[in-house]
C-alpha positions as a Markdown table, in Angstrom:
| # | Residue | x | y | z |
|---|---|---|---|---|
| 1 | Met | 146.5 | 108.3 | 112.1 |
| 2 | Met | 145.8 | 111.5 | 114.1 |
| 3 | Arg | 149.2 | 113.0 | 113.3 |
| 4 | Glu | 149.1 | 112.0 | 109.7 |
| 5 | Ala | 145.6 | 113.6 | 109.2 |
| 6 | Leu | 146.8 | 116.8 | 110.7 |
| 7 | Glu | 150.1 | 117.1 | 108.9 |
| 8 | Ala | 148.3 | 116.5 | 105.6 |
| 9 | Glu | 146.8 | 120.0 | 106.1 |
| 10 | Gln | 149.2 | 122.6 | 104.8 |
| 11 | Arg | 148.2 | 125.3 | 107.3 |
| 12 | Leu | 148.7 | 123.1 | 110.3 |
| 13 | Glu | 152.0 | 122.3 | 111.9 |
| 14 | Val | 152.3 | 119.6 | 114.6 |
| 15 | Val | 155.0 | 120.9 | 116.9 |
| 16 | Asp | 155.1 | 117.9 | 119.4 |
| 17 | Asp | 153.5 | 114.8 | 120.6 |
| 18 | Val | 153.6 | 114.0 | 124.3 |
| 19 | Gly | 152.3 | 111.1 | 126.4 |
| 20 | Asp | 152.3 | 112.7 | 129.8 |
| 21 | Gly | 150.1 | 115.6 | 130.8 |
| 22 | Gly | 152.8 | 117.2 | 132.8 |
| 23 | Asp | 154.8 | 117.8 | 129.6 |
| 24 | Val | 152.2 | 119.9 | 127.9 |
| 25 | Thr | 152.2 | 123.2 | 129.8 |
| 26 | Pro | 156.0 | 124.0 | 129.4 |
| 27 | Leu | 155.6 | 123.8 | 125.6 |
| 28 | Ile | 152.7 | 126.3 | 125.1 |
| 29 | Ala | 154.6 | 129.6 | 125.3 |
| 30 | Pro | 158.0 | 128.7 | 123.9 |
| 31 | Met | 156.4 | 127.1 | 120.8 |
| 32 | Asn | 153.6 | 129.6 | 120.5 |
| 33 | Val | 151.0 | 126.9 | 120.5 |
| 34 | Asp | 147.6 | 127.7 | 119.2 |
| 35 | Leu | 145.8 | 124.4 | 119.9 |
| 36 | Val | 146.2 | 121.3 | 122.1 |
| 37 | Leu | 144.5 | 118.0 | 121.5 |
| 38 | Leu | 143.9 | 116.2 | 124.8 |
| 39 | Asp | 143.1 | 112.6 | 125.1 |
| 40 | Arg | 140.7 | 111.8 | 127.9 |
| 41 | Asp | 142.9 | 108.9 | 129.0 |
| 42 | Leu | 146.1 | 111.0 | 129.0 |
| 43 | Ser | 148.6 | 109.7 | 131.6 |
| 44 | Gly | 150.1 | 112.0 | 134.3 |
| 45 | Gly | 146.8 | 113.2 | 135.9 |
| 46 | Ser | 143.2 | 114.1 | 134.9 |
| 47 | Ala | 142.8 | 115.4 | 131.3 |
| 48 | Tyr | 139.9 | 117.5 | 132.5 |
| 49 | Asp | 141.9 | 119.2 | 135.2 |
| 50 | Leu | 144.7 | 119.9 | 132.7 |
| 51 | Cys | 142.2 | 121.3 | 130.3 |
| 52 | Ala | 140.9 | 123.7 | 133.0 |
| 53 | Lys | 144.4 | 124.8 | 133.9 |
| 54 | Leu | 145.3 | 125.5 | 130.3 |
| 55 | Arg | 142.2 | 127.5 | 129.7 |
| 56 | Ala | 142.8 | 129.6 | 132.8 |
| 57 | Ala | 146.5 | 130.2 | 131.9 |
| 58 | Tyr | 146.1 | 130.7 | 128.1 |
| 59 | Arg | 142.8 | 132.4 | 127.2 |
| 60 | His | 143.5 | 132.2 | 123.5 |
| 61 | Leu | 144.3 | 128.5 | 123.4 |
| 62 | Gly | 142.2 | 126.1 | 121.4 |
| 63 | Leu | 141.4 | 122.9 | 123.4 |
| 64 | Val | 140.0 | 119.8 | 121.7 |
| 65 | Met | 139.4 | 116.7 | 123.7 |
| 66 | Thr | 139.2 | 113.1 | 122.4 |
| 67 | Gly | 138.0 | 109.9 | 123.9 |
| 68 | Asn | 136.3 | 106.6 | 123.3 |
| 69 | Thr | 132.4 | 106.5 | 123.2 |
| 70 | Pro | 131.9 | 109.6 | 125.4 |
| 71 | Ala | 128.7 | 109.9 | 127.4 |
| 72 | Ile | 126.7 | 113.1 | 127.8 |
| 73 | Ala | 128.5 | 113.5 | 131.2 |
| 74 | Asp | 131.9 | 113.4 | 129.5 |
| 75 | Leu | 130.9 | 116.1 | 127.0 |
| 76 | Arg | 129.5 | 118.3 | 129.7 |
| 77 | Gln | 132.6 | 117.9 | 131.9 |
| 78 | Ala | 134.8 | 118.7 | 128.9 |
| 79 | Met | 132.9 | 121.9 | 128.2 |
| 80 | Gln | 132.8 | 122.9 | 131.9 |
| 81 | Asn | 136.6 | 122.7 | 132.0 |
| 82 | Gly | 137.1 | 124.9 | 129.0 |
| 83 | Ala | 137.3 | 122.5 | 126.0 |
| 84 | Asp | 136.2 | 124.0 | 122.7 |
| 85 | Asp | 135.1 | 120.6 | 121.3 |
| 86 | Phe | 135.1 | 116.8 | 121.9 |
| 87 | Val | 135.9 | 114.5 | 119.1 |
| 88 | Pro | 134.7 | 110.9 | 119.8 |
| 89 | Lys | 137.0 | 107.9 | 119.0 |
| 90 | Pro | 137.3 | 106.1 | 116.7 |
| 91 | Phe | 137.3 | 109.2 | 114.4 |
| 92 | Asp | 138.1 | 109.7 | 110.8 |
| 93 | Gly | 140.6 | 112.3 | 109.6 |
| 94 | Val | 137.9 | 114.5 | 108.1 |
| 95 | Ser | 136.0 | 114.9 | 111.4 |
| 96 | Leu | 139.2 | 115.7 | 113.3 |
| 97 | Val | 140.5 | 118.3 | 110.8 |
| 98 | Gln | 137.0 | 120.0 | 110.7 |
| 99 | Ser | 137.1 | 120.2 | 114.5 |
| 100 | Val | 140.6 | 121.6 | 114.5 |
| 101 | Asn | 139.9 | 124.2 | 111.8 |
| 102 | Ser | 136.7 | 125.3 | 113.6 |
| 103 | Thr | 138.6 | 125.7 | 116.9 |
| 104 | Leu | 141.5 | 127.6 | 115.2 |
| 105 | Arg | 139.0 | 130.2 | 113.9 |
| 106 | Lys | 138.0 | 130.8 | 117.5 |
| 107 | Val | 141.6 | 131.1 | 118.5 |
| 108 | Glu | 142.2 | 133.8 | 115.9 |
| 109 | Gln | 139.2 | 135.7 | 117.1 |
| 110 | Arg | 140.4 | 135.5 | 120.7 |
| 111 | Arg | 143.9 | 136.7 | 119.8 |
| 112 | Gln | 142.4 | 139.7 | 117.9 |
| 113 | Gln | 140.1 | 140.5 | 120.8 |
| 114 | Met | 142.9 | 140.2 | 123.4 |
| 115 | Ala | 145.2 | 142.4 | 121.3 |
| 116 | Ala | 142.6 | 145.1 | 120.9 |
| 117 | Ser | 141.9 | 145.0 | 124.6 |
| 118 | Glu | 145.6 | 145.2 | 125.5 |
| 119 | Ala | 146.1 | 148.1 | 123.1 |
| 120 | Gly | 143.2 | 150.0 | 124.5 |
| 121 | Leu | 141.4 | 150.0 | 121.2 |
| 122 | Gly | 137.7 | 150.1 | 120.8 |
| 123 | Pro | 136.6 | 150.3 | 124.4 |
| 124 | Val | 133.4 | 148.3 | 124.9 |
| 125 | Pro | 130.7 | 150.0 | 127.1 |
| 126 | Ser | 129.3 | 147.8 | 129.8 |
| 127 | Arg | 126.1 | 145.9 | 128.9 |
| 128 | Cys | 123.7 | 144.4 | 131.4 |
| 129 | Ile | 121.5 | 141.5 | 130.2 |
| 130 | Ala | 118.8 | 139.9 | 132.3 |
| 131 | Val | 117.5 | 136.5 | 131.6 |
| 132 | Tyr | 113.8 | 136.3 | 132.6 |
| 133 | Ser | 110.9 | 133.9 | 132.3 |
| 134 | Pro | 107.5 | 134.1 | 134.0 |
| 135 | Gln | 107.3 | 130.3 | 133.9 |
| 136 | Gly | 109.6 | 128.1 | 135.9 |
| 137 | Gly | 111.3 | 125.0 | 134.5 |
| 138 | Val | 111.9 | 126.4 | 131.0 |
| 139 | Gly | 115.7 | 126.5 | 131.3 |
| 140 | Lys | 116.2 | 130.1 | 132.4 |
| 141 | Ser | 119.1 | 129.5 | 134.7 |
| 142 | Met | 120.7 | 127.2 | 132.2 |
| 143 | Leu | 120.5 | 129.9 | 129.5 |
| 144 | Ala | 121.9 | 132.5 | 131.9 |
| 145 | Ala | 124.8 | 130.3 | 132.9 |
| 146 | Asn | 125.7 | 129.3 | 129.3 |
| 147 | Leu | 125.4 | 132.8 | 128.0 |
| 148 | Ala | 127.7 | 134.1 | 130.7 |
| 149 | Val | 130.3 | 131.3 | 130.2 |
| 150 | Val | 130.4 | 131.8 | 126.5 |
| 151 | Leu | 130.8 | 135.6 | 126.8 |
| 152 | Ala | 133.6 | 135.2 | 129.3 |
| 153 | Arg | 135.4 | 132.6 | 127.2 |
| 154 | Glu | 134.9 | 133.9 | 123.7 |
| 155 | Ser | 135.0 | 137.6 | 124.1 |
| 156 | Gly | 138.0 | 137.8 | 126.4 |
| 157 | Arg | 136.2 | 140.7 | 128.2 |
| 158 | Pro | 135.4 | 140.8 | 131.9 |
| 159 | Thr | 132.1 | 139.1 | 132.5 |
| 160 | Val | 130.1 | 138.6 | 135.7 |
| 161 | Leu | 127.0 | 136.5 | 136.4 |
| 162 | Val | 124.6 | 137.6 | 139.2 |
| 163 | Asp | 122.2 | 135.1 | 140.7 |
| 164 | Leu | 119.1 | 137.1 | 141.7 |
| 165 | Asn | 117.1 | 133.9 | 142.5 |
| 166 | Leu | 117.5 | 135.1 | 146.1 |
| 167 | Gln | 115.6 | 132.3 | 147.8 |
| 168 | Phe | 116.6 | 129.2 | 145.8 |
| 169 | Gly | 119.4 | 130.2 | 143.5 |
| 170 | Asp | 121.5 | 127.4 | 142.2 |
| 171 | Ile | 123.9 | 129.0 | 139.7 |
| 172 | Asp | 126.8 | 127.9 | 142.0 |
| 173 | Leu | 125.8 | 124.3 | 141.7 |
| 174 | Met | 125.2 | 124.5 | 138.0 |
| 175 | Leu | 128.7 | 125.8 | 137.5 |
| 176 | Asn | 130.2 | 123.5 | 140.0 |
| 177 | Ile | 131.8 | 126.3 | 142.1 |
| 178 | Thr | 132.0 | 126.6 | 145.9 |
| 179 | Pro | 131.5 | 130.3 | 146.9 |
| 180 | Glu | 132.9 | 131.6 | 150.1 |
| 181 | Arg | 130.6 | 134.7 | 150.0 |
| 182 | Thr | 127.3 | 135.6 | 148.5 |
| 183 | Ile | 125.3 | 138.7 | 147.7 |
| 184 | Ala | 124.0 | 138.6 | 151.3 |
| 185 | Ala | 127.5 | 139.4 | 152.6 |
| 186 | Val | 127.6 | 142.7 | 150.6 |
| 187 | Ile | 125.0 | 144.2 | 152.9 |
| 188 | Gln | 127.5 | 144.7 | 155.7 |
| 189 | Arg | 129.8 | 146.7 | 153.5 |
| 190 | Met | 127.4 | 148.8 | 151.5 |
| 191 | Asn | 128.8 | 152.1 | 152.6 |
| 192 | Gln | 132.3 | 151.1 | 151.5 |
| 193 | Leu | 131.3 | 149.2 | 148.4 |
| 194 | Asp | 133.4 | 149.9 | 145.3 |
| 195 | Ala | 134.8 | 148.0 | 142.4 |
| 196 | Glu | 137.8 | 146.8 | 144.3 |
| 197 | Leu | 135.8 | 145.6 | 147.3 |
| 198 | Met | 133.2 | 143.9 | 145.1 |
| 199 | Glu | 135.9 | 141.5 | 143.9 |
| 200 | Ser | 136.1 | 140.0 | 147.3 |
| 201 | Phe | 132.4 | 138.8 | 147.1 |
| 202 | Leu | 132.8 | 137.2 | 143.7 |
| 203 | Thr | 133.8 | 133.6 | 142.9 |
| 204 | Glu | 135.6 | 132.6 | 139.7 |
| 205 | His | 134.5 | 129.9 | 137.4 |
| 206 | Glu | 138.1 | 128.8 | 136.5 |
| 207 | Ala | 137.3 | 127.1 | 133.2 |
| 208 | Ser | 136.0 | 130.3 | 131.6 |
| 209 | Gly | 137.3 | 133.1 | 133.8 |
| 210 | Leu | 133.7 | 134.1 | 134.5 |
| 211 | Lys | 133.0 | 135.8 | 137.9 |
| 212 | Val | 129.9 | 134.9 | 139.8 |
| 213 | Leu | 127.9 | 136.6 | 142.5 |
| 214 | Pro | 125.9 | 133.8 | 144.0 |
| 215 | Ala | 122.5 | 134.0 | 145.7 |
| 216 | Pro | 122.2 | 133.7 | 149.5 |
| 217 | Ala | 123.0 | 130.3 | 150.9 |
| 218 | Arg | 119.8 | 130.2 | 153.0 |
| 219 | Pro | 116.3 | 131.3 | 151.8 |
| 220 | Glu | 115.6 | 133.5 | 154.8 |
| 221 | Tyr | 118.5 | 135.8 | 153.8 |
| 222 | Ala | 116.5 | 136.8 | 150.7 |
| 223 | Asp | 114.5 | 139.4 | 152.7 |
| 224 | Thr | 117.7 | 141.3 | 153.5 |
| 225 | Ile | 118.4 | 142.0 | 149.9 |
| 226 | Thr | 116.6 | 145.3 | 149.1 |
| 227 | Val | 116.2 | 147.3 | 145.9 |
| 228 | Phe | 118.9 | 149.6 | 147.1 |
| 229 | Val | 121.4 | 146.7 | 147.4 |
| 230 | Val | 120.5 | 145.4 | 143.9 |
| 231 | Glu | 120.9 | 148.8 | 142.3 |
| 232 | Lys | 124.2 | 149.5 | 144.1 |
| 233 | Val | 125.6 | 146.1 | 143.2 |
| 234 | Leu | 124.8 | 146.4 | 139.5 |
| 235 | Gln | 126.1 | 149.9 | 139.4 |
| 236 | Val | 129.4 | 148.9 | 140.9 |
| 237 | Leu | 129.7 | 145.8 | 138.7 |
| 238 | Arg | 129.3 | 147.9 | 135.6 |
| 239 | Glu | 132.3 | 150.0 | 136.5 |
| 240 | Arg | 134.6 | 147.0 | 135.9 |
| 241 | Tyr | 132.7 | 144.4 | 133.8 |
| 242 | Thr | 131.9 | 144.6 | 130.2 |
| 243 | Tyr | 129.1 | 142.1 | 130.5 |
| 244 | Val | 126.8 | 141.8 | 133.5 |
| 245 | Ile | 124.4 | 138.8 | 133.2 |
| 246 | Ile | 121.6 | 138.5 | 135.6 |
| 247 | Asp | 119.6 | 135.3 | 136.3 |
| 248 | Thr | 116.3 | 136.5 | 137.6 |
| 249 | Pro | 113.5 | 134.7 | 139.5 |
| 250 | Ser | 110.1 | 134.2 | 137.8 |
| 251 | Phe | 108.3 | 136.1 | 140.5 |
| 252 | Leu | 108.3 | 139.8 | 139.7 |
| 253 | Gln | 109.2 | 141.2 | 143.1 |
| 254 | Asp | 110.6 | 144.7 | 143.6 |
| 255 | Thr | 114.3 | 143.6 | 143.4 |
| 256 | Thr | 113.6 | 141.8 | 140.1 |
| 257 | Leu | 111.8 | 144.9 | 138.6 |
| 258 | Ser | 114.8 | 147.0 | 139.8 |
| 259 | Ala | 117.2 | 144.7 | 137.9 |
| 260 | Leu | 115.0 | 144.7 | 134.8 |
| 261 | Asp | 114.9 | 148.5 | 134.8 |
| 262 | His | 118.6 | 148.6 | 135.1 |
| 263 | Cys | 119.3 | 146.3 | 132.2 |
| 264 | Asp | 120.1 | 147.2 | 128.6 |
| 265 | Gln | 118.4 | 144.0 | 127.4 |
| 266 | Ile | 116.0 | 141.4 | 128.7 |
| 267 | Leu | 116.0 | 137.9 | 127.2 |
| 268 | Met | 112.4 | 136.7 | 127.8 |
| 269 | Leu | 112.5 | 132.9 | 127.7 |
| 270 | Thr | 109.5 | 130.8 | 126.8 |
| 271 | Ala | 108.7 | 127.3 | 125.6 |
| 272 | Leu | 106.3 | 125.3 | 123.5 |
| 273 | Asp | 103.9 | 124.9 | 126.4 |
| 274 | Leu | 100.4 | 126.4 | 126.9 |
| 275 | Leu | 101.0 | 127.6 | 130.4 |
| 276 | Ala | 104.4 | 129.0 | 129.5 |
| 277 | Leu | 102.9 | 130.9 | 126.6 |
| 278 | His | 100.0 | 132.2 | 128.7 |
| 279 | Asn | 102.3 | 133.5 | 131.3 |
| 280 | Thr | 104.7 | 135.0 | 128.7 |
| 281 | Lys | 101.8 | 136.9 | 127.1 |
| 282 | Thr | 100.9 | 138.4 | 130.4 |
| 283 | Ala | 104.6 | 139.3 | 131.2 |
| 284 | Leu | 105.0 | 140.9 | 127.7 |
| 285 | Ala | 101.9 | 143.0 | 128.3 |
| 286 | Met | 103.2 | 144.2 | 131.7 |
| 287 | Met | 106.6 | 145.1 | 130.1 |
| 288 | Glu | 104.8 | 147.1 | 127.5 |
| 289 | Lys | 103.2 | 149.1 | 130.3 |
| 290 | Leu | 106.7 | 149.6 | 131.8 |
| 291 | His | 107.6 | 151.1 | 128.4 |
| 292 | Tyr | 110.2 | 148.4 | 127.6 |
| 293 | Gly | 110.5 | 148.4 | 123.8 |
| 294 | Thr | 111.1 | 145.5 | 121.5 |
| 295 | Asp | 114.7 | 146.6 | 121.3 |
| 296 | Lys | 115.0 | 145.9 | 125.0 |
| 297 | Val | 112.9 | 142.8 | 125.4 |
| 298 | Arg | 113.9 | 139.9 | 123.1 |
| 299 | Leu | 111.9 | 136.8 | 123.0 |
| 300 | Val | 113.8 | 133.5 | 123.1 |
| 301 | Leu | 112.1 | 130.1 | 122.3 |
| 302 | Asn | 113.7 | 127.2 | 124.2 |
| 303 | Arg | 113.5 | 123.6 | 123.1 |
| 304 | Ser | 112.2 | 125.0 | 119.8 |
| 305 | Asn | 112.4 | 121.6 | 118.1 |
| 306 | Ala | 110.2 | 119.8 | 120.6 |
| 307 | Asp | 107.4 | 117.9 | 118.9 |
| 308 | Val | 104.5 | 118.8 | 121.1 |
| 309 | Gly | 101.8 | 119.9 | 118.7 |
| 310 | Ile | 102.7 | 123.6 | 119.0 |
| 311 | Thr | 104.9 | 125.3 | 116.4 |
| 312 | Ala | 107.0 | 128.5 | 116.5 |
| 313 | Asp | 104.5 | 130.1 | 114.2 |
| 314 | Asp | 101.8 | 129.4 | 116.7 |
| 315 | Val | 104.0 | 131.1 | 119.4 |
| 316 | Val | 104.4 | 134.2 | 117.2 |
| 317 | Gln | 100.7 | 134.3 | 116.5 |
| 318 | Thr | 99.6 | 133.8 | 120.1 |
| 319 | Leu | 102.1 | 136.3 | 121.6 |
| 320 | Glu | 102.0 | 138.8 | 118.8 |
| 321 | Tyr | 105.7 | 139.1 | 119.3 |
| 322 | Asp | 108.6 | 138.1 | 117.1 |
| 323 | Ile | 111.0 | 135.4 | 118.2 |
| 324 | Ser | 114.7 | 136.7 | 118.3 |
| 325 | Ala | 116.4 | 133.3 | 118.9 |
| 326 | Phe | 115.6 | 129.6 | 118.8 |
| 327 | Ile | 117.3 | 127.1 | 121.1 |
| 328 | Pro | 116.8 | 123.5 | 120.2 |
| 329 | Ser | 116.7 | 120.6 | 122.6 |
| 330 | Asp | 120.3 | 119.2 | 122.9 |
| 331 | Gly | 121.8 | 118.4 | 126.3 |
| 332 | Arg | 125.3 | 118.2 | 124.8 |
| 333 | Val | 125.5 | 121.9 | 124.3 |
| 334 | Ala | 124.7 | 122.8 | 127.9 |
| 335 | Val | 127.3 | 123.8 | 130.4 |
């Protein structure tokens, strides 16, 4: 049924059908494959591991996974390993074709971006984006991680995520990476720090190609990270990376303010919660005093579809600030 549905589409060509995961990779380059459909129960090893390897080796490639009655954990694992979509079984031909066509549009965008990058056309200046919220528990780190992964995966440009939650950062856990070094290790090499040396402190998220500079492994190391360290690290990262994403703590300490000053844009995250709105209003007032304009500070409403008796209009009226983006509650879209 799957093959028949795909071959019925004139613009699609099914080049092969294999039953063992080990037979997939050798076909990609010779056949100029644009998209691979991976069954979760594929023989010859883990389909998730194969997905991650294909994503790391072929940045343009479209990857759609399928499987019977997937749980949220299955969807999350698929996305973590680089899949573009997950089509549950049993599926109808229409759903499958829609997923494939949507993924192929992403493939075309990736090919164009990669070609432009390789040809040296349209150089993109480095952009530094901080994700901040004065209220804990509203999804700030989750937004920072997802934003960084999407930029790395979809843009094809060098992207790095910096965890400035210096005492209790958990970006490494969120992305399921095991860093050998953290930002605390940079201190010993500050005098020699350059773009090449900085690479040795970064950990790669293999599914997306994102580089991560994790927070210190122990809370007591946070005091060793000074404003000078933060400024130097961000300066060096911008020499090599098109996108520098910063996950900041809610507490506005001097290192956080330094990062916010350095950034081109601040995504201020809030939620439909009275305490969160109160703290957000205070933070917006403070940023106005710092002369951060509305072009720099963008308000993002998380869990915007939550039914809690407060609406988005109430948020705008209370904060006297326009909302730039709405993020609904949907665990399936999170990394």
